C-alpha positions in Angstrom: -9.5 1.3 26.6 -12.6 -1.1 25.8 -9.9 -3.2 24.1 -8.1 -3.7 27.6 -7.4 -6.7 29.3 -6.1 -7.3 32.8 -3.5 -9.9 31.2 -2.0 -7.8 28.4 -1.2 -4.8 31.7 2.0 -5.7 32.3 3.0 -5.8 28.2 0.8 -2.4 28.1 2.6 -0.5 30.3 6.3 -1.6 29.3 5.1 -0.9 25.9 4.2 3.0 27.1 7.4 3.4 28.9 9.5 2.5 26.0 7.6 4.8 23.9 7.9 7.6 26.3 11.9 7.6 26.8 12.0 7.0 22.2 10.0 10.3 22.6 12.7 12.0 24.7 15.0 12.9 21.1 12.6 12.5 19.0 10.3 14.9 20.4 12.8 17.7 21.3 14.0 17.2 17.9 11.1 17.9 16.3 10.2 21.0 18.6 13.8 22.5 17.5 12.6 22.0 13.9 9.0 23.9 14.3 10.9 26.9 16.1 10.8 26.0 19.9 12.6 25.3 22.4 13.3 21.5 23.0 12.1 21.4 26.2 8.2 22.1 24.4 9.0 18.6 22.5 8.6 16.9 26.3 5.5 19.5 27.2 3.9 18.0 24.4 4.1 14.4 25.1 2.6 14.4 28.4 -1.1 16.5 28.2 -1.6 16.3 24.3 -0.8 11.9 24.6 -3.1 11.5 27.7 -5.9 13.4 26.2 -5.4 11.5 22.5 -5.6 8.3 24.9 -9.2 9.1 25.9 -10.6 10.2 22.8 -9.4 7.9 20.1 -10.8 4.1 19.3 -7.5 3.1 18.2 -6.3 1.0 21.1 -2.4 1.3 20.0 -2.0 4.1 18.0 0.3 6.8 19.1 0.0 10.1 19.1 2.7 13.3 19.7 5.3 15.4 18.5 6.2 14.5 14.7 7.9 15.0 12.2 5.4 16.6 9.2 3.9 19.2 11.3 6.8 20.5 12.5 8.3 20.8 9.3 5.5 22.6 8.0 5.9 25.0 11.0 9.2 25.3 10.5 9.2 26.1 7.0 6.6 28.9 7.5 8.3 30.7 10.0 11.0 30.9 8.1 8.9 32.2 5.1 7.9 34.6 7.3 11.4 35.7 8.4 10.6 34.9 11.9 13.9 33.7 14.0 13.9 29.8 15.3 13.5 30.0 18.9 12.9 33.8 19.6 9.9 35.0 21.7 8.0 36.0 18.7 8.2 32.1 17.1 7.5 30.8 20.6 4.3 33.1 20.7 3.3 32.7 17.2 3.3 28.1 17.3 0.8 28.0 19.9 -1.4 29.8 17.9 -0.6 27.7 15.0 -1.3 24.8 17.3 -4.9 26.3 18.2 -5.7 27.1 14.9 -5.3 23.7 13.8 -7.7 22.5 16.2 -10.0 24.6 15.2 -10.0 23.3 11.9 -9.8 19.8 12.7 -13.3 20.3 14.9 -14.7 21.7 11.9 -13.8 18.4 10.1 -15.5 16.6 13.0 -18.5 17.9 12.4 -18.6 18.1 8.5 -17.6 14.6 8.9 -14.1 14.8 6.8 -12.4 11.6 7.7 -14.3 10.1 5.0 -12.1 12.3 2.6 -9.0 10.0 3.8 -10.3 7.8 1.2 -9.7 10.1 -1.9 -6.1 10.2 -1.1 -4.3 7.8 -2.8 -1.1 5.9 -2.1 1.4 7.9 -4.2 0.4 11.0 -3.7 0.5 10.7 0.3 3.9 8.8 0.1 5.3 11.6 -2.5 4.3 13.9 0.1 5.3 12.7 3.0 8.6 11.5 1.5 9.5 15.2 0.8 8.7 16.1 3.6 11.6 13.7 5.3 14.2 14.4 2.9 13.4 18.4 3.6 13.6 18.3 7.3 17.1 15.5 6.4 18.4 18.6 4.8 17.2 21.0 7.5 19.2 19.0 10.0 22.6 17.7 8.1 24.4 21.0 9.5 23.7 20.0 13.2 25.2 16.9 12.2 28.3 18.2 12.1 28.3 21.1 14.0 26.4 23.8 12.1 22.7 25.5 12.7 19.9 24.2 11.2 18.4 25.6 7.7 15.2 26.5 6.4 13.9 26.8 2.9 13.5 24.6 0.4 15.9 22.4 -1.7 18.9 24.9 -3.2 18.4 26.9 -0.6 19.3 24.2 2.3 22.1 22.9 -0.3 23.5 26.5 0.0 23.1 26.6 3.8 24.9 23.4 4.2 27.9 24.5 2.3 28.0 27.8 4.3 27.6 26.0 7.6 31.0 23.9 6.9 32.6 26.5 8.2 31.2 25.5 11.6 32.6 21.6 10.5 33.8 19.6 14.0 34.8 16.3 13.1 34.2 14.6 16.6 30.4 16.1 16.0 30.6 14.6 12.5 31.7 11.0 13.7 29.2 11.2 16.7 26.0 12.1 14.3 26.8 10.1 11.0 27.6 7.2 14.0 24.3 7.3 15.4 22.7 7.5 12.8 24.1 3.9 11.0 23.7 2.5 14.5 20.1 2.9 14.9 19.4 2.1 11.0 21.3 -1.5 11.5 19.9 -1.6 15.0 16.0 -0.9 13.2 17.5 -3.8 10.9 18.5 -6.5 13.1 17.4 -6.1 16.7 14.4 -4.0 16.1 12.2 -3.9 19.5 15.8 -2.9 21.1 15.6 0.3 22.3 18.1 1.7 20.5 17.6 5.4 20.9 17.3 5.3 24.3 20.6 3.5 24.5 22.4 6.1 22.6 21.0 9.2 24.5 23.1 7.3 27.6 26.2 6.7 25.7 26.1 10.2 24.4 25.2 11.8 28.0 28.5 9.1 29.4 30.2 10.5 27.1 29.7 14.0 28.0 30.3 13.3 31.6 33.5 11.2 31.4 35.1 13.4 28.5 33.4 16.4 28.2 33.5 15.6 24.4 31.4 19.4 24.3 35.2 20.8 25.0 36.2 19.8 21.6 33.7 21.7 19.6 30.5 19.3 20.4 27.2 21.1 20.9 25.0 20.0 24.2 21.0 20.5 24.5 20.7 23.5 26.4 19.5 23.1 29.5 15.8 22.2 30.6 14.1 23.8 33.6 12.8 21.0 35.8 9.2 20.6 36.6 5.5 20.2 34.9 4.6 22.7 31.6 2.9 25.4 32.5 -1.0 26.4 30.9 -0.5 29.1 28.7 -3.9 31.5 27.0 -2.2 31.7 23.3 -1.9 35.7 22.2 -4.5 35.2 19.3 -4.2 39.4 18.6 -1.4 37.8 16.5 -4.3 36.4 14.0 -4.3 40.4 13.1 -0.6 40.5 12.0 -0.6 36.8 10.1 -4.2 35.8 9.8 -4.0 34.8 6.5 -0.9 33.5 6.3 -2.1 31.3 9.9 -5.0 30.5 8.7 -4.0 28.3 5.2 -0.9 27.0 7.2 -3.5 25.8 10.1 -5.7 24.1 7.7 -2.7 22.7 5.8 -1.7 21.1 8.8 -5.0 19.7 9.9 -5.7 17.7 6.6 -2.2 16.1 7.2 -2.9 15.2 10.3 -5.9 13.6 8.9 -4.7 12.2 6.3 -1.5 11.2 7.3 -2.8 9.4 11.2 -6.3 8.1 9.6 -4.4 6.3 6.9 -2.0 5.1 9.5 -4.3 4.2 11.7 -6.7 2.4 9.7 -3.9 0.1 8.2 -3.1 -1.4 11.8 -6.8 -2.0 12.5 -6.6 -3.4 9.1 -3.8 -5.3 10.4 -5.3 -6.5 14.1 -9.0 -6.9 12.4 -10.8 -4.0 14.9 -13.0 -0.9 14.1 -11.9 2.3 13.7 -14.3 5.2 14.2 -12.8 7.7 11.8 -15.6 11.0 12.4 -14.1 10.3 16.3 -10.4 9.7 15.6 -10.9 13.5 14.4 -12.4 14.7 17.5 -9.0 13.1 19.1 -6.9 15.2 17.1 -8.4 18.2 18.0 -8.9 17.6 21.3 -4.8 16.6 21.5 -4.0 20.0 19.5 -6.1 21.9 22.0 -4.2 20.8 24.7 -1.2 21.3 23.1 -1.6 24.9 22.2 -2.6 25.2 26.0 1.3 24.3 27.1 2.7 26.2 23.9 3.8 23.1 21.6 3.7 23.0 17.8 0.9 21.2 15.9 0.6 16.8 17.2 0.0 14.2 14.6 0.2 10.6 14.9 3.5 8.5 15.0 4.1 5.9 12.5 7.2 5.1 14.0 6.7 4.9 17.9 3.2 2.9 16.8 5.3 0.2 15.4 7.7 0.7 18.5 4.6 0.4 20.8 3.3 -2.5 18.6 6.7 -4.5 18.8 6.2 -4.6 22.5 3.0 -5.7 22.8 0.7 -3.0 23.3 -3.1 -3.8 22.7 -4.7 -0.4 24.8 -4.5 3.4 25.4 -3.0 2.1 28.6 -0.2 2.5 27.1 -0.5 6.3 26.3 -1.1 6.7 30.0 2.3 5.0 30.8 4.0 7.5 28.4 2.3 10.7 29.9 3.1 9.4 33.0 6.6 8.4 32.4 7.5 12.0 30.6 6.0 13.5 33.7 8.8 11.5 35.7 11.6 12.7 33.6 10.3 16.5 33.5 10.4 16.6 37.4 13.3 14.1 37.9 15.1 13.4 34.7 16.0 17.0 33.0 19.0 17.1 34.9 20.9 14.5 32.4 19.6 15.6 29.0 22.0 18.7 29.6 24.2 16.3 28.9 22.9 15.0 25.9 25.0 15.8 22.1 23.0 18.0 19.7 25.1 15.6 16.6 23.2 12.3 19.2 20.2 13.7 18.7 20.1 15.2 15.6 21.5 11.4 14.3 18.1 9.8 16.0 15.7 12.3 14.5 17.5 11.7 11.3 17.3 8.0 11.4 13.7 8.1 12.6 13.2 10.3 9.5 14.9 7.8 7.1 12.3 5.6 8.4 9.0 7.5 7.1 10.6 8.1 3.3 8.7 5.6 1.1 11.3 3.6 -0.7 8.7 0.8 -1.2 5.9 2.8 -2.5 8.8 4.5 -5.0 9.8 1.0 -6.1 6.5 -0.6 -6.3 5.1 2.1 -8.6 8.0 1.8 -10.5 7.7 -1.3 -11.4 3.7 -1.8 -11.7 2.8 1.5 -13.0 4.6 4.7 -14.5 1.9 6.7 -14.2 1.6 6.3 -10.5 5.5 6.7 -9.9 5.2 10.4 -12.3 2.3 10.9 -9.3 4.4 9.7 -6.6 7.5 12.1 -8.1 5.5 14.9 -8.6 4.1 15.1 -5.1 8.1 14.4 -3.9 9.9 17.1 -5.8 6.7 19.6 -5.1 7.3 19.2 -1.5 10.9 19.4 -2.3 11.6 22.3 -4.7 8.2 24.5 -3.8 7.9 24.0 0.0 5.6 21.9 1.8 2.1 24.1 1.1 2.5 24.1 -2.6 3.4 20.1 -2.4 -0.1 20.1 -0.2 -1.5 22.0 -3.2 -0.1 19.7 -5.9 -0.8 16.7 -4.0 -4.5 17.7 -3.9 -4.9 18.0 -8.1 -2.6 15.4 -8.3 -5.3 13.2 -6.3 -8.2 14.8 -8.8 -6.0 14.6 -12.0 -5.4 10.5 -11.1 -9.3 9.6 -11.1 -9.6 11.7 -13.9 -6.8 10.1 -15.8 -8.2 6.3 -14.4 -11.9 7.9 -16.0 -10.8 8.7 -19.3 -8.2 5.9 -20.0 -9.9 2.5 -18.3 -8.5 -1.5 -18.7 -8.9 -2.0 -22.4 -7.9 -5.1 -24.6 -8.5 -7.3 -27.9 -9.9 -10.1 -26.9 -9.9 -13.8 -28.8 -10.2 -17.3 -27.9 -7.8 -20.3 -27.0 -8.6 -23.6 -29.2 -10.5 -26.1 -27.4 -11.2 -23.4 -24.6 -14.3 -21.6 -23.4 -14.8 -17.8 -22.7 -12.5 -14.8 -24.3 -8.8 -14.0 -23.5 -6.7 -10.7 -24.2 -4.7 -11.7 -27.1 -1.8 -9.4 -25.5 -1.3 -11.6 -22.5 -2.1 -15.3 -24.1 0.1 -16.3 -26.8 -2.3 -19.0 -27.5 -5.2 -16.9 -28.0 -6.5 -16.2 -31.6 -8.9 -13.8 -32.9 -12.2 -14.9 -34.3 -12.0 -14.9 -38.1 -13.3 -11.7 -40.0 -14.5 -10.6 -36.0 -13.0 -7.8 -34.0 -13.5 -7.8 -30.2 -13.0 -4.9 -28.3 -13.8 -4.6 -24.2 -13.6 -1.7 -22.5 -13.7 -1.1 -18.8 -14.8 1.7 -17.8 -18.0 4.1 -17.9 -18.3 5.9 -21.5 -18.4 9.6 -21.6 -16.8 12.5 -23.5 -13.8 12.3 -22.6 -13.4 8.6 -23.9 -15.7 8.7 -26.1 -12.6 9.4 -29.1 -10.2 7.1 -28.0 -12.7 4.2 -27.7 -13.6 4.9 -31.3 -10.2 5.1 -32.7 -9.1 2.1 -31.0 -11.6 0.0 -32.7 -11.5 2.0 -36.3 -7.5 1.1 -36.0 -8.4 -2.3 -35.0 -10.1 -3.0 -38.7 -8.8 -4.8 -41.3 -9.9 -5.3 -44.6 -12.0 -8.4 -43.8 -13.2 -7.3 -40.6 -17.5 -8.1 -41.0 -18.3 -7.3 -37.4 -17.2 -5.3 -34.3 -18.3 -6.9 -30.7 -18.0 -4.5 -27.8 -17.7 -6.4 -24.8 -19.3 -4.0 -22.4 -19.4 -5.3 -19.0 -17.7 -2.6 -17.6 -19.2 0.3 -18.7 -22.2 0.7 -16.5 -22.8 4.8 -17.8 -23.3 6.7 -20.7 -23.0 10.4 -21.3 -25.2 12.6 -24.2 -21.8 12.7 -25.9 -21.1 8.7 -25.9 -24.9 7.9 -26.8 -24.5 10.3 -30.4 -20.5 9.3 -31.1 -22.1 5.1 -31.3 -24.6 5.7 -33.6 -22.3 7.3 -35.5 -20.3 4.4 -35.5 -22.3 2.3 -36.0 -23.4 4.2 -39.3 -20.3 4.6 -40.0 -19.1 0.4 -39.6 -22.7 0.0 -41.2 -21.9 1.9 -44.7 -18.4 -0.3 -44.8 -20.7 -3.1 -44.6 -19.5 -4.1 -40.9 -21.7 -5.1 -38.0 -21.4 -3.6 -34.5 -22.3 -4.9 -32.1 -22.7 -3.9 -28.0 -23.1 -6.4 -25.4 -22.6 -7.4 -21.8 -23.9 -4.2 -20.6 -26.3 -3.7 -17.9 -29.5 -2.9 -18.6 -29.2 0.6 -17.2 -27.1 1.5 -19.8 -30.0 0.7 -22.5 -32.2 3.3 -20.7 -29.5 6.0 -20.9 -29.3 5.2 -24.9 -33.5 5.7 -25.0 -33.3 8.6 -23.0 -30.4 10.2 -24.9 -32.3 9.6 -28.2 -29.8 6.5 -28.9 -32.9 4.4 -29.4 -32.4 2.9 -32.8 -28.9 0.7 -31.7 -31.6 -0.6 -29.3 -34.2 -1.1 -32.4 -31.9 -2.3 -35.0 -30.2 -4.9 -32.5 -27.0 -3.3 -32.1 -27.3 -4.1 -28.4 -26.8 -7.8 -27.9 -26.9 -9.2 -24.3 -24.0 -11.6 -24.7 -21.4 -11.5 -26.9 -21.9 -15.7 -27.8 -25.6 -14.0 -29.1 -23.8 -11.2 -31.1 -21.7 -13.9 -32.9 -24.8 -15.8 -34.0 -26.7 -13.0 -35.4 -23.7 -12.1 -37.1 -23.8 -15.4 -38.6 -20.7 -17.1 -36.8 -21.1 -20.2 -35.2 -19.3 -22.6 -32.6 -16.9 -24.0 -33.4 -15.6 -20.6 -34.1 -13.0 -20.4 -36.7 -9.8 -19.0 -35.5 -6.8 -17.1 -37.8 -4.3 -19.3 -37.8 -5.9 -22.5 -37.0 -6.3 -25.7 -39.2 -10.1 -25.7 -40.0 -10.3 -29.6 -40.1 -9.4 -29.7 -36.3 -12.8 -29.2 -34.6 -11.5 -28.3 -31.1 -13.8 -29.0 -28.5 -14.1 -26.7 -25.4 -12.5 -27.4 -22.0 -14.3 -26.1 -18.9 -12.7 -22.4 -17.9 -10.9 -23.7 -14.4 -8.4 -26.6 -16.9 -7.7 -23.5 -19.1 -4.1 -23.6 -20.2 -3.5 -20.4 -20.2 -4.2 -20.0 -16.8 -0.7 -18.8 -15.3 -0.7 -16.4 -18.5 -3.9 -14.8 -17.1 -2.5 -13.8 -13.6 0.8 -13.1 -14.4 1.1 -11.7 -18.0 5.0 -11.7 -19.4 6.4 -13.3 -15.8 4.2 -16.5 -16.7 7.1 -18.6 -17.4 9.0 -17.5 -14.6 6.0 -17.7 -11.9 6.1 -21.6 -13.4 9.6 -22.3 -12.5 9.3 -20.9 -9.2 6.1 -23.2 -8.5 8.5 -26.1 -10.2 11.6 -25.5 -7.7 9.2 -24.7 -4.6 7.2 -28.4 -5.1 10.4 -29.7 -6.0 12.3 -28.2 -2.5 8.8 -30.0 -0.5 9.4 -33.1 -2.2 13.1 -33.5 -1.4 13.0 -32.6 2.4 9.8 -34.7 2.7 10.3 -37.9 4.4 6.8 -39.5 4.5 5.9 -41.7 1.8 2.4 -41.3 0.1 0.6 -41.5 -3.0 -1.0 -38.4 -2.8 2.6 -37.1 -2.3 2.6 -34.9 -5.4 -0.4 -33.5 -5.2 -0.2 -32.8 -1.2 2.8 -31.1 -2.1 1.0 -28.5 -5.2 -1.5 -27.8 -2.2 1.2 -26.6 0.0 2.8 -24.9 -2.4 2.3 -21.1 -2.5 -0.2 -21.0 -5.8 -1.8 -24.1 -4.9 -2.9 -26.7 -7.4 -3.4 -26.0 -11.3 -5.4 -26.7 -13.7 -4.6 -30.5 -15.6 -2.7 -28.8 -18.9 -0.5 -26.2 -16.0 -0.1 -29.6 -13.9 1.0 -31.5 -16.2 4.0 -29.0 -17.4 4.5 -28.4 -13.8 5.5 -32.5 -14.1 8.0 -32.0 -17.0 9.6 -28.9 -14.6 9.6 -31.3 -11.3 11.6 -33.8 -12.7 14.4 -31.7 -13.9 14.4 -29.4 -10.9 14.6 -33.2 -8.7 17.5 -34.8 -10.7 19.1 -31.7 -10.3 18.5 -31.7 -6.3 19.5 -35.7 -7.0 23.1 -34.8 -7.9 23.6 -32.4 -4.9 22.7 -34.9 -2.5 19.6 -32.6 -1.1 17.3 -36.1 -1.1 15.8 -37.4 1.9 13.7 -39.5 -0.2 14.7 -42.9 -3.2 14.6 -40.9 -6.2 12.8 -43.8 -7.7 9.7 -43.4 -5.6 9.4 -39.8 -6.4 9.3 -40.3 -10.1 7.0 -43.4 -9.8 4.7 -40.7 -8.6 5.2 -38.6 -10.8 4.3 -40.8 -13.7 1.4 -42.3 -12.0 0.1 -38.5 -11.9 0.8 -37.8 -15.3 -1.5 -40.9 -16.4 -4.3 -39.4 -14.1 -3.9 -36.4 -16.1 -3.8 -38.1 -19.3 -7.4 -39.8 -17.9 -8.9 -36.8 -16.7 -8.2 -35.0 -19.9 -9.4 -37.9 -22.4 -12.2 -38.1 -21.0 -13.1 -34.1 -21.4 -11.9 -35.1 -25.1 -9.4 -37.1 -27.3 -8.7 -34.0 -29.0 -7.4 -32.0 -26.3 -5.5 -34.6 -25.0 -3.5 -34.5 -28.5 -3.0 -31.4 -28.0 -1.9 -31.6 -24.1 0.7 -33.9 -25.9 1.8 -31.8 -28.3 2.9 -29.3 -25.7 4.3 -31.8 -23.8 6.9 -32.8 -26.3 8.0 -29.3 -25.7 8.5 -29.3 -22.9 10.1 -32.9 -22.8 12.5 -31.6 -25.8 13.9 -28.8 -23.1 14.9 -31.5 -20.8 16.6 -33.3 -23.2 19.0 -30.4 -24.0 19.8 -29.2 -20.8 20.2 -32.7 -19.0 20.2 -35.4 -21.5 21.4 -37.5 -19.2 18.6 -37.5 -16.7 16.5 -37.3 -19.5 17.1 -41.0 -21.1 16.8 -42.3 -17.7 13.2 -40.7 -17.3 12.3 -42.1 -20.8 13.3 -45.7 -19.5 12.1 -44.9 -16.2 8.6 -44.4 -18.3 9.0 -47.2 -20.2 9.1 -49.2 -17.8 5.5 -47.7 -15.8 3.9 -48.3 -18.7 4.9 -52.0 -19.6 3.9 -52.8 -15.8 1.0 -50.6 -16.2 -0.4 -52.5 -19.4 0.7 -55.9 -17.9 -1.8 -55.0 -14.5 
């Protein structure tokens, strides 16, 4: 409440009212998923929400009956053979909720909130997506008039097939139509409470057209009144103790992981601090309150938090307003709920579930790292095929496996140099990089230990050629080694020495040398294998500047250009996508110039500064100017220029001359290299747009002549 401000009171109250109204169909649907009558979803949206709002350190996160815990409970009840909505399920669910609260309280005392840092995004994304898909499959029959299913993928698919005998076309139209409208509204009018509107439309259809007479099922009548406090029957633990304790532990872990991750994301977005341990206490208090009203375990709701955020929520006054609104609904509005068609309610829940499926995580990991995608997929199918509890186990195991894989297979590369530039460059990521003659330089960016020392040694041995005279390890990423690695380094050094090859370990922290001595590998230090830098190792091996590079003429002495002007900056940053990124930057700068109406001598520099990448190095800028001319010619042909093209061409020529002067001051040879590179770009321009190329050449000649006259 420390974030409360009077000027935000209206927005906080409004967002609370909207959250409560949106929660009605969602909470009722999830309560049914958890094996309870729908009204218990409303009961879980009063006191638990209020208690959470008083305990939490988050000013805007929403707590409520949500998908994942409901699915865990519903799936477990099915596996135990307990019928959904039966007196037995109504007795066992609050016990599960209370035991979950006890686990969360234990997590609070052992400060388990920090454990969320060890659950990777692919694991959590795959797990949540699997839960979402499982619940959707459970609910599919209710979209066309059937009953909810339970179990895993193949059981659910078979259940859908069986329920087709209860197929009702009007129910299907209402259900699918609701899903479609919700998804479209979420994209185009996200701030509009469409779920509330659809509830009203559904109730209106029942009241006016009596759609229940055509086979459309309606929600059962809900008694008016506040939730009654109960004392859960803990004697149930005598019969189902092991199952309940394991299930509750799983739910508690999911609540902590899922809610804490989402809460911290909002904290980062709006620049405020979250007390993770206090959040766990808030989860425990909220679930204890849920147990006393007979509700299923309660979790943080990402979808409803997003709605509250859209309406400007700034403090937990929102939770107070939401609880108050739900009390009014329970006291005076329950009669209207009996008019709500179940397909409409189910469609609203399904659309909310589609929102929790992590399509973006799947797409991002598929593009960036197939290994990460594999972890996501394993967690996803683990839940879908084996069930939620096994999915959690798989997720935890995958988290540890991911850590182990990264330790065993860290980033590594063979390095070389770019003619005319200082520093070492990845030979695969930089097309102009060349190996130093007779030299293997190997960068290993991870701690060296028993699980990866074999790959380390194998990489080096495979890279050795007949003319190799020295092997240098850039070990700046190695912060620690174990005894196995120390012994193997000694053996590797001995083997290379027998082949007449010098071996050097460089750039590492001093603590690695301490470990070498402690593990009996001090011979590496005494023999000078350990060197402070790569350049010292090269000098020790008799290789001096300018370093001879493979495939580069010996009679050309390349001077060294400062690193911030390096030619390969885009290749270093974007790898294989460097060409495409340079083209995007040229297009972006051209668009800025095309729509500029202010003439300035620094207009090109200003356009670069305003672009997404910002200023580039001198060599890259020269290439950018060449591409810029081509794009501007296309814009001129399309009559999209607001400024005289001749003025822009003049500024490009002036900027090119500034670049030449700066590079010439660095070294005449570097300027020659620039001109050769420029010829390649101009040849590309000549082939693609010969008329404009001739015009550019003519313009440059005039400019040069005028400049010489001055």
